[in-house]
C-alpha positions in Angstrom: -8.6 -9.8 -49.1 -8.5 -9.9 -45.3 -8.6 -13.3 -43.7 -8.8 -14.6 -40.1 -7.9 -18.1 -39.0 -10.4 -19.4 -36.5 -9.2 -21.3 -33.4 -8.8 -25.1 -33.7 -8.7 -27.5 -36.6 -11.0 -29.9 -38.6 -10.9 -32.5 -35.8 -12.9 -30.2 -33.5 -16.6 -29.8 -34.0 -16.3 -26.6 -31.9 -14.2 -25.1 -34.7 -16.6 -26.2 -37.5 -19.7 -24.7 -35.7 -17.7 -21.5 -34.6 -16.7 -20.9 -38.3 -20.4 -21.2 -39.3 -21.5 -18.9 -36.5 -18.8 -16.3 -37.2 -19.6 -16.3 -40.9 -23.3 -15.7 -40.0 -22.4 -12.8 -37.7 -20.2 -11.2 -40.4 -22.9 -11.6 -43.0 -25.6 -10.1 -40.6 -23.3 -7.1 -40.0 -22.8 -6.5 -43.8 -19.1 -7.4 -43.8 -17.5 -9.2 -46.6 -18.8 -10.9 -48.7 -17.7 -13.5 -46.1 -16.5 -16.8 -47.3 -15.2 -19.9 -45.4 -13.0 -22.8 -46.1 -10.4 -25.2 -44.7 -6.7 -25.2 -45.4 -5.0 -28.2 -47.1 -2.8 -28.9 -44.1 -2.6 -32.4 -42.6 -4.9 -31.0 -39.9 -7.0 -28.5 -41.9 -7.5 -25.1 -40.3 -10.7 -23.1 -40.5 -10.5 -19.8 -42.4 -12.8 -16.8 -43.0 -12.3 -14.3 -45.8 -13.8 -11.0 -44.7 -13.4 -9.2 -48.0 -12.4 -5.6 -47.3 -13.2 -5.9 -43.6 -10.6 -6.6 -41.0 -10.7 -9.3 -38.2 -11.3 -6.5 -35.6 -14.4 -5.6 -37.6 -15.7 -9.1 -37.2 -15.0 -8.9 -33.4 -17.0 -5.6 -33.3 -19.9 -7.2 -35.1 -19.8 -10.1 -32.6 -19.7 -7.5 -29.7 -22.7 -5.7 -31.2 -24.7 -9.0 -31.3 -23.9 -9.7 -27.7 -24.9 -6.2 -26.6 -28.2 -6.4 -28.4 -29.0 -9.8 -26.9 -28.1 -8.5 -23.4 -30.7 -5.8 -23.5 -33.7 -6.0 -21.1 -36.6 -7.8 -22.7 -34.6 -9.6 -25.4 -35.6 -13.1 -26.2 -32.8 -15.0 -24.4 -34.1 -13.6 -21.0 -37.8 -14.3 -21.7 -39.3 -17.0 -19.5 -42.8 -18.5 -19.3 -44.4 -20.1 -16.2 -45.3 -23.8 -16.8 -47.2 -26.1 -14.5 -49.1 -25.2 -11.3 -48.6 -25.0 -7.6 -45.4 -26.5 -6.2 -44.5 -27.8 -9.7 -44.7 -24.4 -11.3 -41.4 -23.5 -13.0 -40.2 -20.7 -15.3 -38.5 -21.9 -18.6 -37.5 -20.3 -21.8 -40.0 -21.0 -24.6 -37.0 -21.0 -27.0 -35.3 -23.9 -25.4 -36.1 -26.9 -27.6 -35.8 -29.4 -24.8 -37.9 -28.6 -21.7 -39.9 -30.6 -19.2 -42.8 -32.3 -20.9 -45.9 -30.1 -20.8 -49.0 -31.9 -19.4 -51.8 -30.5 -21.5 -54.4 -32.3 -19.5 -53.4 -31.0 -16.1 -52.3 -27.6 -17.4 -54.3 -26.9 -20.5 -53.2 -23.2 -20.7 -49.5 -24.1 -20.9 -49.2 -24.9 -24.6 -51.2 -21.8 -25.7 -49.1 -19.6 -23.4 -45.9 -21.2 -24.8 -46.9 -20.6 -28.4 -48.2 -17.1 -27.8 -44.8 -16.1 -26.2 -42.9 -17.6 -29.1 -45.0 -16.1 -31.8 -44.9 -12.6 -30.3 -41.1 -12.7 -30.3 -40.8 -14.2 -33.8 -43.1 -11.4 -35.1 -41.0 -8.7 -33.5 -37.7 -10.2 -34.8 -39.2 -10.5 -38.2 -40.3 -6.8 -38.2 -36.9 -5.8 -37.0 -35.0 -7.8 -39.6 -33.2 -9.9 -37.1 -32.7 -12.8 -39.5 -29.8 -14.4 -37.7 -31.8 -14.7 -34.5 -34.7 -16.1 -36.4 -32.4 -18.7 -38.1 -31.0 -19.8 -34.8 -34.4 -20.1 -33.1 -35.6 -22.1 -36.1 -32.6 -24.4 -36.2 -32.7 -25.1 -32.4 -36.2 -26.5 -32.9 -39.0 -26.5 -30.5 -40.7 -28.7 -28.0 -42.7 -31.1 -30.2 -46.3 -30.9 -29.0 -47.2 -33.2 -32.0 -45.0 -36.2 -31.0 -45.9 -39.1 -28.7 -44.7 -42.7 -28.2 -46.9 -45.2 -26.5 -49.2 -42.3 -25.6 -46.3 -40.5 -23.8 -45.3 -37.0 -25.0 -41.9 -36.8 -26.6 -41.1 -33.0 -26.8 -37.4 -33.7 -27.4 -38.3 -35.1 -30.9 -38.6 -31.5 -32.1 -35.1 -30.4 -30.9 -31.9 -30.1 -32.8 -29.5 -32.9 -32.1 -26.8 -30.3 -31.9 -28.3 -28.6 -28.9 -26.4 -30.7 -26.4 -26.8 -28.9 -23.0 -27.1 -31.4 -20.2 -30.5 -31.0 -18.5 -29.5 -32.0 -15.0 -31.2 -30.3 -12.1 -34.0 -29.1 -14.5 -31.7 -26.9 -16.5 -32.4 -25.9 -20.1 -30.4 -24.5 -23.0 -31.4 -20.8 -23.3 -31.6 -19.9 -19.6 -28.7 -21.9 -18.3 -26.2 -21.8 -21.2 -27.0 -19.3 -24.0 -28.1 -16.5 -21.7 -25.2 -17.0 -19.3 -22.8 -16.7 -22.2 -24.5 -13.5 -23.4 -24.3 -12.0 -19.9 -20.6 -12.9 -19.5 -19.5 -11.8 -23.0 -21.3 -8.4 -22.5 -18.4 -7.6 -20.1 -15.7 -8.5 -22.7 -13.9 -6.0 -24.9 -13.7 -6.3 -28.6 -10.1 -7.2 -28.3 -10.8 -10.1 -25.9 -13.5 -11.4 -28.3 -11.0 -11.4 -31.1 -8.4 -13.2 -29.0 -11.0 -15.9 -28.2 -12.3 -16.6 -31.7 -8.7 -16.6 -33.2 -7.3 -18.9 -30.5 -4.8 -16.3 -29.3 -6.2 -16.8 -25.7 -8.6 -19.2 -24.1 -10.9 -17.5 -21.5 -13.3 -20.0 -19.9 -14.7 -17.6 -17.4 -17.9 -19.6 -17.0 -16.2 -22.7 -15.6 -15.5 -23.2 -11.9 -13.2 -26.1 -12.8 -11.8 -25.6 -16.4 -10.6 -29.3 -16.5 -14.3 -30.4 -16.2 -15.8 -27.5 -18.1 -18.9 -27.9 -20.2 -18.6 -24.5 -21.8 -18.3 -26.0 -25.3 -21.8 -27.5 -24.8 -21.1 -30.9 -26.3 -18.9 -29.7 -29.2 -15.9 -31.1 -27.4 -15.3 -33.5 -24.5 -15.1 -31.7 -21.1 -12.3 -29.2 -20.8 -11.5 -25.5 -21.0 -13.2 -23.7 -23.9 -13.2 -20.0 -24.7 -16.6 -18.5 -24.1 -16.5 -16.3 -27.2 -15.6 -19.3 -29.4 -18.3 -21.4 -27.8 -20.9 -18.7 -28.3 -19.9 -18.5 -32.0 -20.4 -22.3 -32.2 -23.9 -22.1 -30.7 -24.7 -19.4 -33.2 -23.4 -21.8 -35.9 -26.4 -24.1 -35.2 -28.3 -21.6 -37.3 -26.8 -23.3 -40.3 -28.7 -26.6 -39.5 -32.4 -26.0 -39.9 -34.4 -29.2 -39.3 -37.1 -31.1 -41.2 -39.9 -31.7 -38.7 -41.9 -34.9 -39.3 -45.3 -35.9 -37.9 -44.7 -39.6 -37.4 -41.0 -39.6 -36.6 -38.3 -37.7 -34.8 -37.1 -34.7 -36.8 -34.1 -34.8 -39.2 -31.0 -32.9 -38.1 -28.5 -32.3 -40.9 -25.2 -34.1 -40.3 -26.6 -36.5 -37.7 -26.3 -40.3 -38.0 -28.5 -42.2 -37.6 -31.3 -39.9 -38.5 -34.2 -41.5 -36.6 -32.7 -41.7 -33.1 -32.7 -39.1 -30.3 -29.0 -39.7 -29.5 -26.9 -40.0 -32.7 -23.7 -42.0 -32.7 -21.9 -39.7 -35.2 -21.8 -36.2 -36.6 -20.6 -35.8 -40.2 -19.6 -32.4 -41.5 -18.3 -31.2 -44.9 -14.7 -29.9 -45.4 -14.8 -27.3 -48.2 -11.3 -26.4 -49.4 -12.3 -23.5 -51.6 -13.9 -20.3 -50.2 -17.7 -20.7 -50.1 -20.4 -18.2 -49.2 -22.7 -19.1 -46.4 -25.6 -19.6 -48.8 -23.6 -22.1 -50.9 -22.5 -24.1 -47.8 -26.0 -24.1 -46.5 -27.1 -25.7 -49.7 -24.5 -28.4 -49.3 -25.4 -29.0 -45.7 -29.0 -29.6 -46.6 -28.3 -31.5 -49.8 -29.4 -35.1 -50.4 -25.9 -35.8 -51.7 -24.3 -34.9 -48.3 -27.1 -36.8 -46.5 -26.2 -39.9 -48.6 -22.5 -39.5 -47.7 -23.4 -38.9 -44.0 -25.2 -42.3 -44.0 -22.2 -44.0 -45.6 -19.5 -42.4 -43.4 -21.7 -42.6 -40.3 -21.6 -46.4 -40.5 -17.9 -46.5 -40.1 -17.1 -48.6 -37.0 -20.8 -49.3 -36.7 -21.7 -52.9 -35.8 -24.9 -52.5 -37.9 -22.8 -51.6 -41.0 -23.9 -53.5 -44.2 -22.4 -53.6 -47.6 -23.6 -51.1 -50.2 -25.2 -52.8 -53.2 -24.3 -51.9 -56.8 -27.0 -49.3 -57.1 -26.0 -47.8 -53.8 -22.4 -47.6 -54.9 -23.5 -45.7 -58.1 -25.5 -43.2 -56.0 -22.6 -42.8 -53.5 -20.1 -42.1 -56.2 -22.5 -39.6 -57.8 -22.9 -37.9 -54.4 -19.1 -37.7 -53.8 -18.6 -36.3 -57.3 -21.3 -33.7 -56.7 -19.7 -32.6 -53.5 -16.2 -32.6 -54.9 -17.4 -30.5 -57.9 -18.5 -27.9 -55.3 -15.2 -27.7 -53.5 -15.9 -30.4 -50.8 -13.3 -33.2 -51.3 -14.1 -34.9 -48.0 -15.9 -34.8 -44.7 -15.1 -35.2 -41.0 -16.7 -37.9 -38.9 -17.1 -37.2 -35.2 -18.0 -40.1 -32.9 -20.6 -39.0 -30.3 -20.2 -40.1 -26.8 -23.3 -40.5 -24.7 -22.9 -40.5 -20.9 -24.7 -39.1 -17.9 -27.9 -40.6 -16.6 -31.1 -41.9 -18.2 -32.9 -38.7 -17.0 -30.1 -36.3 -18.0 -28.0 -37.9 -20.8 -25.0 -36.0 -22.0 -23.7 -36.0 -25.5 -20.2 -35.0 -26.6 -18.6 -34.8 -30.0 -15.2 -36.6 -29.8 -12.2 -35.9 -31.9 -13.0 -36.1 -35.6 -11.4 -38.0 -38.4 -11.1 -36.5 -41.9 -12.5 -38.9 -44.5 -11.6 -38.0 -48.1 -14.2 -39.2 -50.7 -13.4 -42.6 -51.9 -12.5 -44.1 -48.5 
């Protein structure tokens, strides 16, 4: 058995998502079988078991992912022109939150958008690029089907865990994901390993590390290693959404479920090694969703008492999770700042909540 301790602890959403992303990268590369869990320390630490592979093999797999994404014509660098005249602008069709498309003024924009997406999805499917497909699916897409008071609401199709601030017209893929890919393509395998293990923190994207947004909402502003942050963005692939016609989508782990800006993130803390498929089943389970709702209400002024029937369901959900190696969860308050036109979300320090509290 070969293990690697991932940077950070259970109180950092960055560490949770990085663990998910690194497990996915290891699985995609055929390492392992890769399993993940948290230690039983007072501040649980994230661990990966790589089977017969070594930590440097995981770093090489990470490096290979970056080199592939950095090739000319790969999906992170693809843009589509939207709008017309002076308002024409290039955007990534894979960024789930983009400027609302005006189908009346620019009727060709939606067909062009969908054609670009479908062509890439078909190619990725043919090439067996399942991690890329899972990430694109989990990020969501601009919701052409959602309106409120006749106004388009494209953000209703986006993952709540895609938290890139959209100031100055920026969007996630062009102005964060692709920048990370381009930067990490210059890194060595050893530098990547140092970043994901916490041996060193290289925030080479930030002009001012103290005010850095490299973690992309998974921590408050501050220096964050680029490799660890890219792993966390890849970890979004573990959170596929349920799209709904008449409401905003459901993003696993978000509380409340029916708002664009959740007030809390709730994630499981498995203390036994779990394969990615098993943890995925837990993340998408109704039992975890029930616990998310209960834990999410902590410190919420809207909190109400759970009735007797609800208590029975809650205890059953906790037992179901405990039986699968998840004796508790972590609740992350989510801070919302910025402006009305460019709000910014940040997951603050999390609190471990054992079942029964």
